[in-house]
Chimera marker file (.cmm) of the C-alpha trace (Angstrom):
<marker_set name="trace">
<marker id="1" x="17.686" y="-5.215" z="-24.587" r="1" g="1" b="0" radius="0.5"/>
<marker id="2" x="16.157" y="-1.439" z="-24.884" r="1" g="1" b="0" radius="0.5"/>
<marker id="3" x="16.785" y="0.253" z="-21.293" r="1" g="1" b="0" radius="0.5"/>
<marker id="4" x="13.786" y="2.030" z="-20.144" r="1" g="1" b="0" radius="0.5"/>
<marker id="5" x="13.948" y="5.355" z="-19.435" r="1" g="1" b="0" radius="0.5"/>
<marker id="6" x="12.251" y="6.410" z="-15.744" r="1" g="1" b="0" radius="0.5"/>
<marker id="7" x="10.221" y="8.888" z="-17.444" r="1" g="1" b="0" radius="0.5"/>
<marker id="8" x="8.787" y="7.298" z="-20.157" r="1" g="1" b="0" radius="0.5"/>
<marker id="9" x="7.362" y="4.783" z="-17.214" r="1" g="1" b="0" radius="0.5"/>
<marker id="10" x="6.877" y="3.252" z="-13.916" r="1" g="1" b="0" radius="0.5"/>
<marker id="11" x="5.692" y="0.390" z="-12.499" r="1" g="1" b="0" radius="0.5"/>
<marker id="12" x="3.151" y="0.586" z="-9.923" r="1" g="1" b="0" radius="0.5"/>
<marker id="13" x="4.868" y="-1.218" z="-7.037" r="1" g="1" b="0" radius="0.5"/>
<marker id="14" x="7.916" y="0.725" z="-7.783" r="1" g="1" b="0" radius="0.5"/>
<marker id="15" x="5.881" y="3.981" z="-7.807" r="1" g="1" b="0" radius="0.5"/>
<marker id="16" x="3.620" y="3.391" z="-4.701" r="1" g="1" b="0" radius="0.5"/>
<marker id="17" x="7.201" y="2.850" z="-2.855" r="1" g="1" b="0" radius="0.5"/>
<marker id="18" x="8.637" y="5.921" z="-3.996" r="1" g="1" b="0" radius="0.5"/>
<marker id="19" x="5.793" y="8.059" z="-2.920" r="1" g="1" b="0" radius="0.5"/>
<marker id="20" x="5.767" y="6.332" z="0.264" r="1" g="1" b="0" radius="0.5"/>
<marker id="21" x="2.064" y="4.706" z="0.389" r="1" g="1" b="0" radius="0.5"/>
<marker id="22" x="4.106" y="1.820" z="1.392" r="1" g="1" b="0" radius="0.5"/>
<marker id="23" x="6.869" y="0.932" z="2.877" r="1" g="1" b="0" radius="0.5"/>
<marker id="24" x="8.367" y="-1.992" z="0.939" r="1" g="1" b="0" radius="0.5"/>
<marker id="25" x="7.559" y="-2.938" z="-2.843" r="1" g="1" b="0" radius="0.5"/>
<marker id="26" x="7.053" y="-6.527" z="-1.890" r="1" g="1" b="0" radius="0.5"/>
<marker id="27" x="4.158" y="-5.253" z="0.333" r="1" g="1" b="0" radius="0.5"/>
<marker id="28" x="2.385" y="-3.220" z="-2.494" r="1" g="1" b="0" radius="0.5"/>
<marker id="29" x="3.147" y="-6.635" z="-4.867" r="1" g="1" b="0" radius="0.5"/>
<marker id="30" x="1.359" y="-8.409" z="-1.578" r="1" g="1" b="0" radius="0.5"/>
<marker id="31" x="-1.811" y="-5.520" z="-1.732" r="1" g="1" b="0" radius="0.5"/>
<marker id="32" x="-1.723" y="-6.133" z="-5.715" r="1" g="1" b="0" radius="0.5"/>
<marker id="33" x="-2.295" y="-9.752" z="-5.512" r="1" g="1" b="0" radius="0.5"/>
<marker id="34" x="-5.077" y="-9.209" z="-3.235" r="1" g="1" b="0" radius="0.5"/>
<marker id="35" x="-6.905" y="-6.469" z="-5.481" r="1" g="1" b="0" radius="0.5"/>
<marker id="36" x="-6.573" y="-3.630" z="-2.873" r="1" g="1" b="0" radius="0.5"/>
<marker id="37" x="-4.766" y="-1.777" z="-5.938" r="1" g="1" b="0" radius="0.5"/>
<marker id="38" x="-6.854" y="-0.309" z="-8.791" r="1" g="1" b="0" radius="0.5"/>
<marker id="39" x="-6.046" y="1.825" z="-11.328" r="1" g="1" b="0" radius="0.5"/>
<marker id="40" x="-8.991" y="3.359" z="-13.099" r="1" g="1" b="0" radius="0.5"/>
<marker id="41" x="-11.142" y="1.152" z="-11.567" r="1" g="1" b="0" radius="0.5"/>
<marker id="42" x="-9.144" y="-1.727" z="-12.981" r="1" g="1" b="0" radius="0.5"/>
<marker id="43" x="-7.241" y="-4.546" z="-10.709" r="1" g="1" b="0" radius="0.5"/>
<marker id="44" x="-3.453" y="-4.416" z="-11.548" r="1" g="1" b="0" radius="0.5"/>
<marker id="45" x="-0.693" y="-6.770" z="-11.594" r="1" g="1" b="0" radius="0.5"/>
<marker id="46" x="2.248" y="-4.949" z="-9.561" r="1" g="1" b="0" radius="0.5"/>
<marker id="47" x="4.312" y="-4.859" z="-13.035" r="1" g="1" b="0" radius="0.5"/>
<marker id="48" x="1.501" y="-2.452" z="-14.701" r="1" g="1" b="0" radius="0.5"/>
<marker id="49" x="2.828" y="0.591" z="-16.117" r="1" g="1" b="0" radius="0.5"/>
<marker id="50" x="1.776" y="3.595" z="-14.470" r="1" g="1" b="0" radius="0.5"/>
<marker id="51" x="0.774" y="7.199" z="-16.700" r="1" g="1" b="0" radius="0.5"/>
<marker id="52" x="0.382" y="10.197" z="-15.239" r="1" g="1" b="0" radius="0.5"/>
<marker id="53" x="-3.125" y="11.125" z="-14.838" r="1" g="1" b="0" radius="0.5"/>
<marker id="54" x="-4.004" y="7.580" z="-13.371" r="1" g="1" b="0" radius="0.5"/>
<marker id="55" x="-6.543" y="7.650" z="-10.506" r="1" g="1" b="0" radius="0.5"/>
<marker id="56" x="-5.242" y="5.346" z="-8.186" r="1" g="1" b="0" radius="0.5"/>
<marker id="57" x="-7.423" y="3.771" z="-5.705" r="1" g="1" b="0" radius="0.5"/>
<marker id="58" x="-5.526" y="2.226" z="-1.995" r="1" g="1" b="0" radius="0.5"/>
<marker id="59" x="-7.366" y="0.053" z="-0.288" r="1" g="1" b="0" radius="0.5"/>
<marker id="60" x="-5.478" y="-0.383" z="3.646" r="1" g="1" b="0" radius="0.5"/>
<marker id="61" x="-8.173" y="-1.133" z="5.322" r="1" g="1" b="0" radius="0.5"/>
<marker id="62" x="-10.674" y="0.166" z="7.153" r="1" g="1" b="0" radius="0.5"/>
<marker id="63" x="-10.071" y="3.158" z="4.479" r="1" g="1" b="0" radius="0.5"/>
<marker id="64" x="-9.382" y="3.307" z="0.700" r="1" g="1" b="0" radius="0.5"/>
<marker id="65" x="-7.110" y="6.484" z="-0.349" r="1" g="1" b="0" radius="0.5"/>
<marker id="66" x="-7.723" y="7.772" z="-3.916" r="1" g="1" b="0" radius="0.5"/>
<marker id="67" x="-4.974" y="9.419" z="-5.413" r="1" g="1" b="0" radius="0.5"/>
<marker id="68" x="-3.714" y="11.018" z="-8.931" r="1" g="1" b="0" radius="0.5"/>
<marker id="69" x="-0.495" y="10.876" z="-10.377" r="1" g="1" b="0" radius="0.5"/>
<marker id="70" x="0.962" y="13.943" z="-11.361" r="1" g="1" b="0" radius="0.5"/>
<marker id="71" x="4.642" y="12.900" z="-12.088" r="1" g="1" b="0" radius="0.5"/>
<marker id="72" x="7.002" y="9.610" z="-12.334" r="1" g="1" b="0" radius="0.5"/>
<marker id="73" x="9.376" y="10.318" z="-9.686" r="1" g="1" b="0" radius="0.5"/>
<marker id="74" x="12.991" y="8.985" z="-10.714" r="1" g="1" b="0" radius="0.5"/>
<marker id="75" x="13.733" y="6.945" z="-7.521" r="1" g="1" b="0" radius="0.5"/>
<marker id="76" x="12.174" y="6.593" z="-3.816" r="1" g="1" b="0" radius="0.5"/>
<marker id="77" x="11.736" y="10.516" z="-3.137" r="1" g="1" b="0" radius="0.5"/>
<marker id="78" x="11.850" y="12.011" z="0.700" r="1" g="1" b="0" radius="0.5"/>
<marker id="79" x="8.848" y="12.821" z="1.773" r="1" g="1" b="0" radius="0.5"/>
<marker id="80" x="8.322" y="16.789" z="1.476" r="1" g="1" b="0" radius="0.5"/>
<marker id="81" x="8.835" y="16.172" z="-2.484" r="1" g="1" b="0" radius="0.5"/>
<marker id="82" x="5.957" y="13.559" z="-2.719" r="1" g="1" b="0" radius="0.5"/>
<marker id="83" x="3.560" y="16.271" z="-3.778" r="1" g="1" b="0" radius="0.5"/>
<marker id="84" x="4.834" y="17.170" z="-6.629" r="1" g="1" b="0" radius="0.5"/>
<marker id="85" x="4.695" y="13.135" z="-7.601" r="1" g="1" b="0" radius="0.5"/>
<marker id="86" x="1.157" y="12.430" z="-6.114" r="1" g="1" b="0" radius="0.5"/>
<marker id="87" x="-1.997" y="14.183" z="-5.295" r="1" g="1" b="0" radius="0.5"/>
<marker id="88" x="-4.621" y="13.060" z="-2.767" r="1" g="1" b="0" radius="0.5"/>
<marker id="89" x="-8.051" y="12.853" z="-3.753" r="1" g="1" b="0" radius="0.5"/>
<marker id="90" x="-9.344" y="10.976" z="-0.585" r="1" g="1" b="0" radius="0.5"/>
<marker id="91" x="-12.457" y="11.946" z="1.030" r="1" g="1" b="0" radius="0.5"/>
<marker id="92" x="-12.414" y="13.394" z="4.226" r="1" g="1" b="0" radius="0.5"/>
<marker id="93" x="-14.882" y="10.891" z="5.271" r="1" g="1" b="0" radius="0.5"/>
<marker id="94" x="-12.444" y="8.341" z="4.573" r="1" g="1" b="0" radius="0.5"/>
<marker id="95" x="-9.781" y="9.759" z="6.505" r="1" g="1" b="0" radius="0.5"/>
<marker id="96" x="-12.065" y="9.724" z="9.141" r="1" g="1" b="0" radius="0.5"/>
<marker id="97" x="-12.026" y="6.241" z="9.456" r="1" g="1" b="0" radius="0.5"/>
<marker id="98" x="-8.628" y="5.873" z="10.674" r="1" g="1" b="0" radius="0.5"/>
<marker id="99" x="-8.827" y="8.504" z="13.735" r="1" g="1" b="0" radius="0.5"/>
<marker id="100" x="-12.522" y="7.063" z="14.997" r="1" g="1" b="0" radius="0.5"/>
<marker id="101" x="-10.639" y="3.647" z="15.076" r="1" g="1" b="0" radius="0.5"/>
<marker id="102" x="-8.406" y="4.376" z="17.260" r="1" g="1" b="0" radius="0.5"/>
<marker id="103" x="-10.685" y="6.108" z="19.929" r="1" g="1" b="0" radius="0.5"/>
<marker id="104" x="-13.414" y="3.149" z="19.903" r="1" g="1" b="0" radius="0.5"/>
<marker id="105" x="-11.181" y="1.128" z="22.262" r="1" g="1" b="0" radius="0.5"/>
<marker id="106" x="-11.681" y="2.396" z="26.075" r="1" g="1" b="0" radius="0.5"/>
<marker id="107" x="-8.044" y="1.564" z="26.696" r="1" g="1" b="0" radius="0.5"/>
<marker id="108" x="-6.569" y="3.923" z="24.044" r="1" g="1" b="0" radius="0.5"/>
<marker id="109" x="-3.711" y="6.521" z="24.824" r="1" g="1" b="0" radius="0.5"/>
<marker id="110" x="-1.883" y="9.021" z="23.249" r="1" g="1" b="0" radius="0.5"/>
<marker id="111" x="1.777" y="8.109" z="22.307" r="1" g="1" b="0" radius="0.5"/>
<marker id="112" x="4.392" y="9.184" z="24.572" r="1" g="1" b="0" radius="0.5"/>
<marker id="113" x="2.557" y="8.861" z="27.777" r="1" g="1" b="0" radius="0.5"/>
<marker id="114" x="4.094" y="5.679" z="28.559" r="1" g="1" b="0" radius="0.5"/>
<marker id="115" x="2.380" y="2.429" z="30.449" r="1" g="1" b="0" radius="0.5"/>
<marker id="116" x="-0.430" y="3.280" z="32.634" r="1" g="1" b="0" radius="0.5"/>
<marker id="117" x="0.118" y="3.243" z="36.196" r="1" g="1" b="0" radius="0.5"/>
<marker id="118" x="-1.886" y="0.833" z="38.668" r="1" g="1" b="0" radius="0.5"/>
<marker id="119" x="-4.536" y="3.356" z="39.356" r="1" g="1" b="0" radius="0.5"/>
<marker id="120" x="-5.015" y="4.014" z="35.527" r="1" g="1" b="0" radius="0.5"/>
<marker id="121" x="-5.183" y="0.374" z="34.872" r="1" g="1" b="0" radius="0.5"/>
<marker id="122" x="-8.109" y="0.039" z="37.611" r="1" g="1" b="0" radius="0.5"/>
<marker id="123" x="-10.075" y="3.249" z="36.166" r="1" g="1" b="0" radius="0.5"/>
<marker id="124" x="-9.836" y="1.495" z="32.780" r="1" g="1" b="0" radius="0.5"/>
<marker id="125" x="-10.710" y="-1.556" z="34.111" r="1" g="1" b="0" radius="0.5"/>
<marker id="126" x="-13.839" y="0.158" z="35.912" r="1" g="1" b="0" radius="0.5"/>
<marker id="127" x="-14.540" y="1.502" z="32.189" r="1" g="1" b="0" radius="0.5"/>
<marker id="128" x="-14.446" y="-1.732" z="30.444" r="1" g="1" b="0" radius="0.5"/>
<marker id="129" x="-16.455" y="-3.678" z="33.117" r="1" g="1" b="0" radius="0.5"/>
<marker id="130" x="-13.701" y="-6.234" z="33.983" r="1" g="1" b="0" radius="0.5"/>
<marker id="131" x="-13.728" y="-5.881" z="37.674" r="1" g="1" b="0" radius="0.5"/>
<marker id="132" x="-13.425" y="-9.170" z="39.314" r="1" g="1" b="0" radius="0.5"/>
<link id1="1" id2="2" r="1" g="1" b="0" radius="0.2"/>
<link id1="2" id2="3" r="1" g="1" b="0" radius="0.2"/>
<link id1="3" id2="4" r="1" g="1" b="0" radius="0.2"/>
<link id1="4" id2="5" r="1" g="1" b="0" radius="0.2"/>
<link id1="5" id2="6" r="1" g="1" b="0" radius="0.2"/>
<link id1="6" id2="7" r="1" g="1" b="0" radius="0.2"/>
<link id1="7" id2="8" r="1" g="1" b="0" radius="0.2"/>
<link id1="8" id2="9" r="1" g="1" b="0" radius="0.2"/>
<link id1="9" id2="10" r="1" g="1" b="0" radius="0.2"/>
<link id1="10" id2="11" r="1" g="1" b="0" radius="0.2"/>
<link id1="11" id2="12" r="1" g="1" b="0" radius="0.2"/>
<link id1="12" id2="13" r="1" g="1" b="0" radius="0.2"/>
<link id1="13" id2="14" r="1" g="1" b="0" radius="0.2"/>
<link id1="14" id2="15" r="1" g="1" b="0" radius="0.2"/>
<link id1="15" id2="16" r="1" g="1" b="0" radius="0.2"/>
<link id1="16" id2="17" r="1" g="1" b="0" radius="0.2"/>
<link id1="17" id2="18" r="1" g="1" b="0" radius="0.2"/>
<link id1="18" id2="19" r="1" g="1" b="0" radius="0.2"/>
<link id1="19" id2="20" r="1" g="1" b="0" radius="0.2"/>
<link id1="20" id2="21" r="1" g="1" b="0" radius="0.2"/>
<link id1="21" id2="22" r="1" g="1" b="0" radius="0.2"/>
<link id1="22" id2="23" r="1" g="1" b="0" radius="0.2"/>
<link id1="23" id2="24" r="1" g="1" b="0" radius="0.2"/>
<link id1="24" id2="25" r="1" g="1" b="0" radius="0.2"/>
<link id1="25" id2="26" r="1" g="1" b="0" radius="0.2"/>
<link id1="26" id2="27" r="1" g="1" b="0" radius="0.2"/>
<link id1="27" id2="28" r="1" g="1" b="0" radius="0.2"/>
<link id1="28" id2="29" r="1" g="1" b="0" radius="0.2"/>
<link id1="29" id2="30" r="1" g="1" b="0" radius="0.2"/>
<link id1="30" id2="31" r="1" g="1" b="0" radius="0.2"/>
<link id1="31" id2="32" r="1" g="1" b="0" radius="0.2"/>
<link id1="32" id2="33" r="1" g="1" b="0" radius="0.2"/>
<link id1="33" id2="34" r="1" g="1" b="0" radius="0.2"/>
<link id1="34" id2="35" r="1" g="1" b="0" radius="0.2"/>
<link id1="35" id2="36" r="1" g="1" b="0" radius="0.2"/>
<link id1="36" id2="37" r="1" g="1" b="0" radius="0.2"/>
<link id1="37" id2="38" r="1" g="1" b="0" radius="0.2"/>
<link id1="38" id2="39" r="1" g="1" b="0" radius="0.2"/>
<link id1="39" id2="40" r="1" g="1" b="0" radius="0.2"/>
<link id1="40" id2="41" r="1" g="1" b="0" radius="0.2"/>
<link id1="41" id2="42" r="1" g="1" b="0" radius="0.2"/>
<link id1="42" id2="43" r="1" g="1" b="0" radius="0.2"/>
<link id1="43" id2="44" r="1" g="1" b="0" radius="0.2"/>
<link id1="44" id2="45" r="1" g="1" b="0" radius="0.2"/>
<link id1="45" id2="46" r="1" g="1" b="0" radius="0.2"/>
<link id1="46" id2="47" r="1" g="1" b="0" radius="0.2"/>
<link id1="47" id2="48" r="1" g="1" b="0" radius="0.2"/>
<link id1="48" id2="49" r="1" g="1" b="0" radius="0.2"/>
<link id1="49" id2="50" r="1" g="1" b="0" radius="0.2"/>
<link id1="50" id2="51" r="1" g="1" b="0" radius="0.2"/>
<link id1="51" id2="52" r="1" g="1" b="0" radius="0.2"/>
<link id1="52" id2="53" r="1" g="1" b="0" radius="0.2"/>
<link id1="53" id2="54" r="1" g="1" b="0" radius="0.2"/>
<link id1="54" id2="55" r="1" g="1" b="0" radius="0.2"/>
<link id1="55" id2="56" r="1" g="1" b="0" radius="0.2"/>
<link id1="56" id2="57" r="1" g="1" b="0" radius="0.2"/>
<link id1="57" id2="58" r="1" g="1" b="0" radius="0.2"/>
<link id1="58" id2="59" r="1" g="1" b="0" radius="0.2"/>
<link id1="59" id2="60" r="1" g="1" b="0" radius="0.2"/>
<link id1="60" id2="61" r="1" g="1" b="0" radius="0.2"/>
<link id1="61" id2="62" r="1" g="1" b="0" radius="0.2"/>
<link id1="62" id2="63" r="1" g="1" b="0" radius="0.2"/>
<link id1="63" id2="64" r="1" g="1" b="0" radius="0.2"/>
<link id1="64" id2="65" r="1" g="1" b="0" radius="0.2"/>
<link id1="65" id2="66" r="1" g="1" b="0" radius="0.2"/>
<link id1="66" id2="67" r="1" g="1" b="0" radius="0.2"/>
<link id1="67" id2="68" r="1" g="1" b="0" radius="0.2"/>
<link id1="68" id2="69" r="1" g="1" b="0" radius="0.2"/>
<link id1="69" id2="70" r="1" g="1" b="0" radius="0.2"/>
<link id1="70" id2="71" r="1" g="1" b="0" radius="0.2"/>
<link id1="71" id2="72" r="1" g="1" b="0" radius="0.2"/>
<link id1="72" id2="73" r="1" g="1" b="0" radius="0.2"/>
<link id1="73" id2="74" r="1" g="1" b="0" radius="0.2"/>
<link id1="74" id2="75" r="1" g="1" b="0" radius="0.2"/>
<link id1="75" id2="76" r="1" g="1" b="0" radius="0.2"/>
<link id1="76" id2="77" r="1" g="1" b="0" radius="0.2"/>
<link id1="77" id2="78" r="1" g="1" b="0" radius="0.2"/>
<link id1="78" id2="79" r="1" g="1" b="0" radius="0.2"/>
<link id1="79" id2="80" r="1" g="1" b="0" radius="0.2"/>
<link id1="80" id2="81" r="1" g="1" b="0" radius="0.2"/>
<link id1="81" id2="82" r="1" g="1" b="0" radius="0.2"/>
<link id1="82" id2="83" r="1" g="1" b="0" radius="0.2"/>
<link id1="83" id2="84" r="1" g="1" b="0" radius="0.2"/>
<link id1="84" id2="85" r="1" g="1" b="0" radius="0.2"/>
<link id1="85" id2="86" r="1" g="1" b="0" radius="0.2"/>
<link id1="86" id2="87" r="1" g="1" b="0" radius="0.2"/>
<link id1="87" id2="88" r="1" g="1" b="0" radius="0.2"/>
<link id1="88" id2="89" r="1" g="1" b="0" radius="0.2"/>
<link id1="89" id2="90" r="1" g="1" b="0" radius="0.2"/>
<link id1="90" id2="91" r="1" g="1" b="0" radius="0.2"/>
<link id1="91" id2="92" r="1" g="1" b="0" radius="0.2"/>
<link id1="92" id2="93" r="1" g="1" b="0" radius="0.2"/>
<link id1="93" id2="94" r="1" g="1" b="0" radius="0.2"/>
<link id1="94" id2="95" r="1" g="1" b="0" radius="0.2"/>
<link id1="95" id2="96" r="1" g="1" b="0" radius="0.2"/>
<link id1="96" id2="97" r="1" g="1" b="0" radius="0.2"/>
<link id1="97" id2="98" r="1" g="1" b="0" radius="0.2"/>
<link id1="98" id2="99" r="1" g="1" b="0" radius="0.2"/>
<link id1="99" id2="100" r="1" g="1" b="0" radius="0.2"/>
<link id1="100" id2="101" r="1" g="1" b="0" radius="0.2"/>
<link id1="101" id2="102" r="1" g="1" b="0" radius="0.2"/>
<link id1="102" id2="103" r="1" g="1" b="0" radius="0.2"/>
<link id1="103" id2="104" r="1" g="1" b="0" radius="0.2"/>
<link id1="104" id2="105" r="1" g="1" b="0" radius="0.2"/>
<link id1="105" id2="106" r="1" g="1" b="0" radius="0.2"/>
<link id1="106" id2="107" r="1" g="1" b="0" radius="0.2"/>
<link id1="107" id2="108" r="1" g="1" b="0" radius="0.2"/>
<link id1="108" id2="109" r="1" g="1" b="0" radius="0.2"/>
<link id1="109" id2="110" r="1" g="1" b="0" radius="0.2"/>
<link id1="110" id2="111" r="1" g="1" b="0" radius="0.2"/>
<link id1="111" id2="112" r="1" g="1" b="0" radius="0.2"/>
<link id1="112" id2="113" r="1" g="1" b="0" radius="0.2"/>
<link id1="113" id2="114" r="1" g="1" b="0" radius="0.2"/>
<link id1="114" id2="115" r="1" g="1" b="0" radius="0.2"/>
<link id1="115" id2="116" r="1" g="1" b="0" radius="0.2"/>
<link id1="116" id2="117" r="1" g="1" b="0" radius="0.2"/>
<link id1="117" id2="118" r="1" g="1" b="0" radius="0.2"/>
<link id1="118" id2="119" r="1" g="1" b="0" radius="0.2"/>
<link id1="119" id2="120" r="1" g="1" b="0" radius="0.2"/>
<link id1="120" id2="121" r="1" g="1" b="0" radius="0.2"/>
<link id1="121" id2="122" r="1" g="1" b="0" radius="0.2"/>
<link id1="122" id2="123" r="1" g="1" b="0" radius="0.2"/>
<link id1="123" id2="124" r="1" g="1" b="0" radius="0.2"/>
<link id1="124" id2="125" r="1" g="1" b="0" radius="0.2"/>
<link id1="125" id2="126" r="1" g="1" b="0" radius="0.2"/>
<link id1="126" id2="127" r="1" g="1" b="0" radius="0.2"/>
<link id1="127" id2="128" r="1" g="1" b="0" radius="0.2"/>
<link id1="128" id2="129" r="1" g="1" b="0" radius="0.2"/>
<link id1="129" id2="130" r="1" g="1" b="0" radius="0.2"/>
<link id1="130" id2="131" r="1" g="1" b="0" radius="0.2"/>
<link id1="131" id2="132" r="1" g="1" b="0" radius="0.2"/>
</marker_set>
């Protein structure tokens, strides 16, 4: 059996895991099976072989991300090196969907601020209209 060279081809599940779009290959496989990953506007299986210049559409509700493959990494790479293997083509409108979802809830708090105090909880309840 001929061994494949990482420079020649790479599976879509390993590629998206390598460039840190997903945390695990099994998450990529699940997304492929649900039809959330498109390559050149075609649904693909986790075993699909990625080529340079392919356009990837990754749907992570509520947003869809668009990427262009610029290189094939030999293995999982550090976050600093991701830009040399993938180019982000996602429009700003899609990226804003992620931030607007955070601010739609009245109970939103910035990370690292801890739990709300009793007074802050009362204010949140007043805003939500949950006073009894």
